[in-house]
N, C-alpha and C positions, 0 to 999 in steps of 0.2 A: 627388516621385522624391524632391525634393530635403526638401519639409515631413518624411515617411516616415523616410529618416537624419536630420535633426532631431529627430526624438522618439525614435529610439532611443541617441540619444548624448544627451539627456534623459535619459533615465532608467538610461546605464551610468555618467554624472556623478556621480548621486544615489544607484547602488548606490557610484561607491570609497569616496562620500563617507558614505554609511552605514559601508560597513566599517573604513574609517579611524576616524570615534570613534565605534566599539566595542574596535578596535584600542591603543587608548589608552584605553582604560580605561570607554566607553559616558556619561559619570557629568560635570558639572562636578563639577570640585576640591573646589571650595570652599563648595558648596551644595545641590551631591548633583543636583541638576535633573539632569534624563532627557532628558525631551521633542526627542528631537533637533531640530523647527526649532528651539530656541530656546540647541545649541551647537554650538564653535566651537573651533578649533582656535589656541591659544595659543605660541607658543616661550618658554619658564619664563622663559631668560635674558634676556627682551627680546627688540631688536633685528630685530623680521619684519620695516620698510620696505627695508629694505639686506638682508635672507639674500634678501626675495621680489627685487630689485634683481639681483642675484648668481644667480638658477639665471632669470631675465627669464621664468615665468611671474607668474599672478595665481590659479592652478590649484595650491593646496598641498597638498592633499588626494591629487593624481593625481603631483603629484611624492613626498611621501611614499610609495605605494604606491610608486611606480618605483624609489625605493630602499629597498625593506624599511624601512619605519619605521622610521626612523631616531630614538634618545636625542633626549635638549631640543626634549621636549615634548610638550603637556599637551591635557587638554576643559576648557574652561571655558562657561561659556555669558555673554552678551554683557551681559548686565551685572555680573554681573565680571570680565568682562574691559576693560570700560572704565573702569568701578572700579582696577585697576588699574593703567592705562596713568597715572589720576590720583591714585597714591599710599594710594587710599583706598577698601578694599573695606569696607561693613561686617561679610559677614561674620570678617573676620579681627579686626578692632574688638571684637567678641560671645565672640570664640574665648579 
């Protein structure tokens, strides 16, 4: 019984993640990557760690859904997100 519930919730949260990515554009705003496996939600103005501590959850996509997908977030691929954190995204240098 527990295994069946775990499988249900895993699928449920996966669908919430896909829906959230779609709401925020469905592709990386920097390089255009569309593969959902490579995408993540980014705080446009930074402060993601502080925000997650304030909302007391690691499931940002669920929080976004129950808060009606507020502004201030964007979709980035993991490469562009890490490059943004370091301040040197190669896509921004070539544009």
